[in-house]
C-alpha positions as CSV (number, residue, x, y, z in Angstrom):
1,M,12.3,15.4,-14.1
2,D,13.9,12.0,-15.0
3,K,12.2,10.8,-18.2
4,G,12.9,7.6,-19.9
5,I,15.1,6.0,-17.2
6,P,13.6,2.6,-16.5
7,V,13.2,1.3,-12.9
8,Y,12.6,-2.4,-12.9
9,V,10.4,-4.4,-10.5
10,T,12.0,-7.8,-10.0
11,G,9.9,-9.1,-7.0
12,M,6.8,-8.4,-5.0
13,G,5.4,-9.5,-1.7
14,C,2.0,-8.8,-0.1
15,I,0.2,-9.7,3.1
16,S,-3.3,-8.6,4.1
17,A,-6.5,-10.1,5.4
18,A,-7.0,-11.4,1.9
19,G,-3.9,-13.6,2.0
20,L,-0.3,-14.1,3.3
21,T,1.2,-14.0,-0.2
22,V,0.6,-12.2,-3.5
23,E,-1.0,-15.3,-5.0
24,E,-3.3,-15.8,-2.0
25,N,-4.4,-12.2,-2.2
26,L,-5.2,-12.5,-5.9
27,A,-7.2,-15.7,-5.4
28,T,-9.3,-13.9,-2.8
29,L,-9.9,-10.9,-5.2
30,D,-10.8,-13.3,-8.0
31,E,-13.4,-14.9,-5.6
32,G,-14.6,-11.5,-4.5
33,R,-14.6,-12.9,-0.9
34,Q,-15.4,-10.4,1.8
35,D,-14.7,-11.8,5.2
36,P,-14.1,-9.1,7.8
37,G,-14.4,-9.8,11.6
38,F,-14.6,-7.8,14.8
39,P,-11.3,-6.6,16.4
40,V,-9.6,-9.3,18.5
41,L,-6.3,-7.8,19.4
42,F,-7.6,-4.8,21.3
43,P,-10.8,-3.9,23.2
44,V,-13.4,-1.7,21.7
45,K,-16.9,-0.7,22.9
46,K,-18.5,-0.4,19.5
47,Q,-17.9,-3.4,17.4
48,M,-17.4,-2.7,13.7
49,P,-16.0,-5.1,11.1
50,V,-12.3,-4.9,10.3
51,F,-9.9,-6.9,8.1
52,M,-7.0,-8.3,10.2
53,C,-4.1,-10.4,8.9
54,A,-3.8,-14.0,10.0
55,I,-0.2,-14.0,11.2
56,A,1.2,-15.8,14.1
57,E,2.4,-13.6,16.9
58,T,5.9,-15.2,16.9
59,D,9.3,-14.2,15.8
60,A,10.2,-17.7,14.7
61,V,9.4,-17.1,11.0
62,F,12.2,-14.5,10.9
63,S,14.9,-16.9,12.1
64,S,16.4,-17.1,8.6
65,L,17.2,-13.3,8.5
66,P,20.9,-12.5,8.9
67,G,20.3,-10.0,11.6
68,K,19.1,-11.2,15.0
69,M,15.7,-10.3,16.4
70,P,16.1,-8.0,19.4
71,P,15.4,-9.5,22.8
72,H,12.2,-7.6,23.2
73,G,11.0,-8.2,19.7
74,I,9.3,-5.8,17.3
75,F,5.7,-4.4,16.9
76,R,3.2,-5.9,14.5
77,T,3.5,-3.2,11.8
78,T,7.2,-4.0,11.4
79,K,6.5,-7.8,11.4
80,L,4.0,-7.3,8.5
81,A,6.7,-5.4,6.5
82,L,9.2,-8.2,7.1
83,Y,6.7,-10.9,6.0
84,A,6.1,-9.2,2.7
85,T,9.8,-8.4,2.2
86,M,10.8,-12.0,2.6
87,E,8.3,-13.0,-0.2
88,A,9.5,-10.2,-2.4
89,L,13.2,-11.0,-2.1
90,Q,12.5,-14.7,-2.8
91,A,10.5,-13.7,-5.9
92,A,13.4,-11.5,-7.0
93,G,15.9,-14.3,-6.6
94,L,17.9,-12.4,-4.1
95,A,19.6,-14.3,-1.3
96,Y,20.0,-12.5,2.1
97,E,23.8,-13.1,2.1
98,E,24.3,-11.3,-1.2
99,L,22.5,-8.1,-0.1
100,A,25.2,-6.9,2.3
101,A,27.7,-6.6,-0.6
102,L,25.3,-4.4,-2.7
103,R,24.0,-0.9,-2.4
104,V,20.5,-1.7,-1.2
105,G,18.1,1.0,0.0
106,V,14.9,0.7,2.1
107,C,12.0,3.1,1.8
108,L,8.8,2.2,3.6
109,G,5.6,4.2,4.0
110,T,3.4,4.0,7.0
111,S,0.5,6.1,8.4
112,V,1.1,5.6,12.1
113,G,3.7,2.8,12.1
114,T,4.5,1.8,15.7
115,S,4.0,5.2,17.3
116,L,0.6,4.3,18.7
117,A,1.4,0.7,19.6
118,F,2.0,0.9,23.3
119,L,-1.1,2.3,24.8
120,D,-0.8,0.1,27.8
121,Y,2.5,1.7,28.7
122,Y,1.0,5.2,28.5
123,I,-1.9,4.2,30.7
124,S,0.4,2.7,33.3
125,Y,2.8,5.6,33.2
126,H,0.2,8.3,33.7
127,A,-1.5,6.3,36.5
128,G,1.9,6.1,38.3
129,R,2.1,2.4,38.0
130,Q,5.2,0.4,37.0
131,H,5.3,-1.1,33.5
132,P,8.0,-3.3,31.9
133,S,10.6,-1.2,30.2
134,G,10.8,-3.7,27.4
135,T,7.9,-2.0,25.7
136,I,10.1,1.1,25.1
137,H,12.9,-1.1,23.7
138,T,10.4,-2.8,21.4
139,Y,9.2,0.7,20.2
140,L,12.8,1.8,19.5
141,N,13.5,-1.5,17.6
142,S,10.4,-1.1,15.4
143,N,11.0,1.8,13.0
144,P,10.0,-0.2,9.9
145,A,12.7,0.9,7.5
146,L,15.5,0.9,10.0
147,A,14.4,-2.5,11.4
148,L,14.4,-4.0,7.9
149,A,17.8,-2.5,7.0
150,R,19.2,-3.8,10.3
151,F,17.8,-7.4,10.0
152,L,19.1,-7.7,6.4
153,S,22.4,-5.9,7.1
154,L,21.9,-3.4,4.4
155,R,24.0,-0.3,3.7
156,G,22.0,1.8,1.3
157,P,19.8,4.8,2.0
158,V,17.0,4.2,4.6
159,Q,13.8,6.2,5.0
160,T,10.4,5.8,6.6
161,L,7.7,8.0,5.1
162,T,4.6,9.1,6.9
163,N,2.1,10.8,4.6
164,A,-1.2,9.3,5.8
165,C,-2.9,7.0,3.3
166,S,-0.6,7.8,0.4
167,S,2.5,6.7,2.3
168,G,3.0,3.4,0.5
169,T,2.6,5.0,-2.9
170,D,5.0,7.8,-2.0
171,A,7.6,5.3,-0.7
172,I,7.6,3.4,-4.1
173,G,7.9,6.7,-6.0
174,T,10.7,7.9,-3.8
175,A,12.6,4.6,-4.1
176,A,12.3,4.7,-7.9
177,G,13.9,8.1,-7.7
178,W,16.8,6.7,-5.8
179,I,17.4,4.1,-8.5
180,R,17.1,6.7,-11.3
181,S,19.6,9.0,-9.5
182,G,22.1,6.3,-8.8
183,L,21.8,6.3,-5.0
184,C,21.4,2.5,-4.9
185,D,21.3,-0.5,-7.2
186,I,18.4,-2.2,-5.4
187,A,15.6,-0.7,-3.4
188,I,13.2,-2.5,-1.1
189,C,10.1,-0.3,-0.9
190,G,6.4,-0.2,-0.1
191,G,4.1,0.3,2.9
192,C,3.0,-1.3,6.1
193,D,0.5,-0.6,8.9
194,A,-1.2,-2.6,11.6
195,L,-4.4,-1.9,13.5
196,N,-4.6,-0.8,17.0
197,Q,-7.2,0.7,19.4
198,I,-6.3,4.3,18.8
199,I,-6.7,4.1,15.0
200,Y,-9.9,2.2,15.4
201,C,-11.4,4.7,17.8
202,G,-10.2,7.7,15.7
203,F,-11.9,6.5,12.5
204,S,-15.0,5.6,14.6
205,S,-15.2,9.1,16.0
206,L,-15.1,10.5,12.4
207,Q,-18.1,8.3,11.7
208,L,-16.3,6.7,8.7
209,L,-16.7,3.0,9.6
210,S,-19.2,0.8,7.9
211,P,-21.2,-1.7,10.0
212,E,-21.0,-4.2,7.2
213,P,-18.5,-5.2,4.5
214,C,-17.6,-2.1,2.6
215,R,-18.9,-1.3,-0.9
216,P,-16.6,1.0,-2.8
217,F,-18.4,3.2,-5.3
218,D,-21.7,1.5,-4.6
219,K,-24.9,3.6,-4.3
220,N,-25.5,2.0,-0.8
221,R,-22.0,2.3,0.6
222,K,-21.9,3.1,4.3
223,G,-18.2,3.8,4.9
224,L,-14.9,2.0,5.1
225,N,-13.6,-1.1,6.9
226,L,-10.2,-0.7,8.4
227,G,-7.6,-3.2,7.5
228,E,-3.9,-3.9,7.9
229,G,-1.1,-5.4,5.9
230,A,2.0,-4.7,3.8
231,G,3.0,-4.5,0.2
232,I,6.6,-4.6,-0.9
233,M,8.4,-4.2,-4.3
234,V,12.0,-4.9,-5.1
235,L,13.3,-2.3,-7.6
236,E,16.5,-2.8,-9.5
237,T,18.5,-1.0,-12.2
238,A,18.4,-2.0,-15.8
239,E,21.9,-3.4,-15.6
240,R,21.0,-5.8,-12.7
241,S,17.6,-6.7,-14.1
242,R,18.8,-7.9,-17.5
243,S,20.0,-11.2,-15.9
244,K,16.5,-12.2,-14.6
245,P,12.9,-12.2,-15.5
246,I,11.2,-9.0,-14.5
247,V,7.7,-8.3,-13.1
248,G,7.5,-4.8,-14.7
249,R,8.6,-1.3,-14.5
250,I,7.9,1.9,-12.6
251,R,7.3,4.4,-15.3
252,G,6.0,7.5,-13.6
253,Y,5.2,9.0,-10.2
254,G,3.3,12.2,-9.3
255,T,2.2,13.7,-6.0
256,A,0.3,16.9,-5.2
257,T,-1.5,18.4,-2.3
258,D,-4.8,20.2,-2.9
259,A,-4.8,21.9,0.6
260,Y,-8.6,21.8,0.6
261,H,-9.5,20.0,3.8
262,L,-8.0,18.0,6.7
263,T,-9.8,14.8,5.8
264,A,-11.8,15.3,2.6
265,P,-10.5,15.4,-1.0
266,H,-11.0,18.5,-3.2
267,P,-14.5,18.2,-4.7
268,E,-13.1,19.1,-8.1
269,A,-10.2,16.6,-7.7
270,R,-7.5,19.3,-8.3
271,G,-4.8,17.4,-6.5
272,M,-5.5,14.2,-8.4
273,K,-5.2,16.0,-11.7
274,K,-1.9,17.6,-10.8
275,A,-0.5,14.3,-9.6
276,L,-1.6,12.6,-12.9
277,E,0.0,15.3,-14.9
278,Q,3.3,14.8,-13.1
279,A,3.2,11.1,-13.5
280,L,2.5,11.2,-17.2
281,A,5.3,13.8,-17.7
282,Q,7.8,11.5,-16.0
283,A,6.6,8.5,-17.9
284,D,6.6,10.5,-21.1
285,A,3.1,9.1,-21.8
286,A,-0.4,10.2,-22.5
287,V,-3.7,9.5,-20.9
288,S,-4.5,7.2,-23.8
289,D,-1.6,4.9,-22.8
290,I,-3.3,4.0,-19.5
291,A,-4.9,0.5,-19.7
292,F,-6.7,0.6,-16.3
293,I,-6.8,2.2,-12.9
294,N,-6.6,0.8,-9.4
295,A,-8.8,3.3,-7.5
296,H,-8.3,4.4,-3.9
297,G,-12.0,3.6,-3.4
298,T,-12.5,3.8,0.4
299,A,-16.4,3.5,0.1
300,T,-16.8,6.8,1.9
301,V,-19.2,9.3,0.3
302,T,-16.8,12.2,-0.4
303,N,-13.8,10.1,-1.5
304,D,-15.8,8.0,-4.0
305,I,-17.6,11.1,-5.5
306,A,-14.3,13.0,-5.9
307,E,-12.6,10.1,-7.5
308,S,-15.5,9.5,-9.8
309,L,-15.4,13.1,-11.0
310,F,-11.7,12.7,-11.7
311,F,-12.3,9.5,-13.7
312,R,-15.2,11.0,-15.7
313,T,-13.2,14.2,-16.6
314,M,-9.7,12.8,-17.1
315,L,-10.0,9.1,-18.0
316,P,-13.6,8.6,-19.1
317,Q,-13.0,5.5,-21.2
318,T,-10.5,3.8,-18.8
319,P,-11.8,0.9,-16.7
320,F,-11.1,1.0,-13.0
321,V,-11.2,-1.5,-10.1
322,A,-11.6,-1.0,-6.4
323,T,-10.1,-3.7,-4.1
324,K,-10.6,-2.5,-0.5
325,G,-13.7,-4.7,-0.3
326,C,-11.4,-7.7,0.2
327,T,-8.6,-6.0,2.2
328,G,-10.2,-3.1,4.0
329,H,-8.4,0.2,4.1
330,T,-4.8,-0.7,5.1
331,L,-3.9,3.0,5.8
332,G,-0.2,3.7,5.0
333,A,0.1,0.3,3.4
334,A,-2.8,0.8,1.0
335,G,-0.9,2.4,-1.8
336,A,1.8,-0.2,-1.8
337,V,-0.6,-3.2,-1.5
338,E,-2.7,-1.8,-4.4
339,A,0.4,-1.1,-6.5
340,V,1.3,-4.8,-6.1
341,F,-2.2,-5.7,-7.2
342,A,-2.1,-3.3,-10.1
343,M,1.1,-4.8,-11.4
344,A,-0.2,-8.3,-10.9
345,H,-3.4,-7.4,-12.8
346,L,-1.4,-6.0,-15.7
347,N,0.7,-9.2,-15.9
348,R,-2.4,-11.4,-15.8
349,R,-4.1,-9.1,-18.4
350,R,-7.3,-9.0,-16.4
351,L,-9.1,-7.2,-13.6
352,P,-11.2,-8.9,-11.0
353,A,-14.7,-7.7,-10.3
354,S,-14.7,-5.0,-7.6
355,P,-15.6,-6.8,-4.4
356,G,-18.7,-5.3,-2.7
357,F,-19.9,-3.3,-5.6
358,Q,-23.4,-4.1,-6.7
359,E,-25.4,-0.9,-7.7
360,S,-24.2,2.2,-9.6
361,D,-24.4,5.5,-7.9
362,P,-26.1,8.1,-10.1
363,E,-24.3,10.9,-8.4
364,A,-20.9,9.3,-9.2
365,G,-21.8,8.9,-12.8
366,T,-19.3,6.1,-13.3
367,S,-18.7,2.6,-11.9
368,P,-15.8,0.2,-11.3
369,V,-15.7,-3.1,-13.1
370,S,-18.3,-5.5,-11.8
371,V,-17.2,-8.6,-13.7
372,T,-13.8,-10.0,-14.6
373,T,-12.5,-7.7,-17.3
374,G,-9.6,-8.2,-19.7
375,V,-7.0,-5.4,-20.2
376,G,-4.6,-4.9,-23.0
377,N,-1.0,-3.7,-23.1
378,G,-0.4,-0.3,-21.6
379,L,0.1,1.4,-18.3
380,A,-1.4,0.4,-15.0
381,M,-2.3,3.4,-12.8
382,S,-2.5,3.1,-9.1
383,Q,-3.6,6.1,-7.1
384,S,-3.9,7.0,-3.4
385,L,-5.7,9.8,-1.6
386,A,-4.7,10.9,1.9
387,F,-5.8,12.9,4.9
388,G,-4.3,16.4,4.6
389,G,-5.3,16.6,0.9
390,N,-2.4,14.6,-0.6
391,N,-2.8,12.7,-3.9
392,S,-0.3,10.3,-5.3
393,I,-0.2,8.3,-8.5
394,L,2.1,5.5,-9.9
395,L,2.2,4.5,-13.5
396,M,3.6,1.0,-14.3
397,D,4.0,-1.3,-17.2
398,T,5.3,-4.8,-17.8
399,G,8.3,-3.8,-19.8
400,A,7.1,-5.9,-22.7
401,F,8.3,-3.2,-25.2
402,A,11.6,-2.4,-23.6
């Protein structure tokens, strides 16, 4: 395991229902504003609130990219990734034209990506009706990582990870490994996912959706709200980062599967504990070094109870925040969106009140921060739980003591 090799974050981008930029997202979190609406891009029989991004369905915003948009365009998931990437590169001070001469890798996580985005084509095909072939071309153009590499003319490693709701966290951890091992000098990494009818109906059939704005860790929580978005980090080597201000560092990454259940976490949080042990070992750090936690916090009964047990037993004095009350559960993007939030909270030295949380759950035995809370120097921990029993954790700092 690579210990002590710093991986620097030089830029971040984020788009969600809470905002089109990192700063807009943070402002919404500070306000604690919960503003989900009913699905508008696809038909559903049972209306449940979701968090959808306010982006224009146009390719014009991408006209500045060096690579040309394909004639049939790209699907919404990939558009979200491009939006966030453009902000992250600008924040990192990287011009598009200089990227082609560097070893730049792309690692993006997504839960379903674009694989479920052409239901109309399936319906027409199976009914024996003609359907425009452009839908297939759009699908082939929309692999998130490949599309990003193509539009930016990049020549480093390219990988799209699909590991359910930990995908964004895993992509950042994987990309940090690329930097440490010398595979590339810069890595664009994170997660992206858009909502569609199949995802919505799938979670509805599992009876996991809340009929009202979700309340992570609250006694009266009724389930999750689905969301969509993208979170992107630009990672660079120490040599490159020395010439610019940095946002922070990726210190440790751990991932473990508890193999307990297809959709529920292990009740004793075994996978989370193993993931934390791995992340601390890579960071060469101790539990006492962790300043705060960004919890997965889906507002479902089993997830919040398992996480609460983990916090009580492993990090009993560490404050934690749950942010899905403002963004919804953004699926494969969640880990990356929340890693961006965690890094931003660490730089601002404060946590916002957890949106939607009002009343402690006696069964949980612990609660997220319910007022704006100051945090000191140390590590920010961001964790993700996923269907299939996967658990992934990132540890980050500001690099203030480098």
